[in-house]
C-alpha positions, 0 to 999 in steps of 0.5 A, a space after each residue: 171517560 172514567 177516572 179510577 182511583 187505585 191503591 193496593 190497600 183497597 178496591 178501585 173506585 171508578 167515577 165518571 169524568 165530571 165527578 172524578 175531576 171534582 174529587 181530584 180538585 178537592 184533593 188538591 190535584 190537577 183535574 186535567 191530568 190524565 194520571 197522577 198520585 196522592 203520596 202517603 205524605 199527602 193523604 192526611 191533607 187529602 182526607 181532611 179536605 174531602 171530609 171538610 167538603 163533604 160536611 159543607 155539602 151535607 150542610 147545603 143539602 140539609 138547608 134545602 138547597 139540594 139541586 143535584 140528584 147525587 150529592 158529594 156527601 153521597 159519593 164520597 164514602 168509598 173514596 174516603 175509605 180508599 184514602 183512609 185504608 191507603 194511609 193506614 197501609 202507608 200506600 199511595 193512591 194513583 189514577 190513570 196508571 
């Protein structure tokens, strides 16, 4: 299954289910929900949470604990861009709709 984050402010970000669920949890959303929304009001906290998780993942990888082939800090830039553009344009981000 694929999870697609959508916003009128940017292109869609399509993720495999496991990666998508991880991202949704980091953004404070229910990863088992088949559809949902990140409101404009929730975007600043979601962006901050994802940036924090990316930095923690980068620190882990540089400490020599790089067990995954594709790390969160490598997958996150398109998602951060989508969230930041959505905040700038004051539009929500949705998935499953």
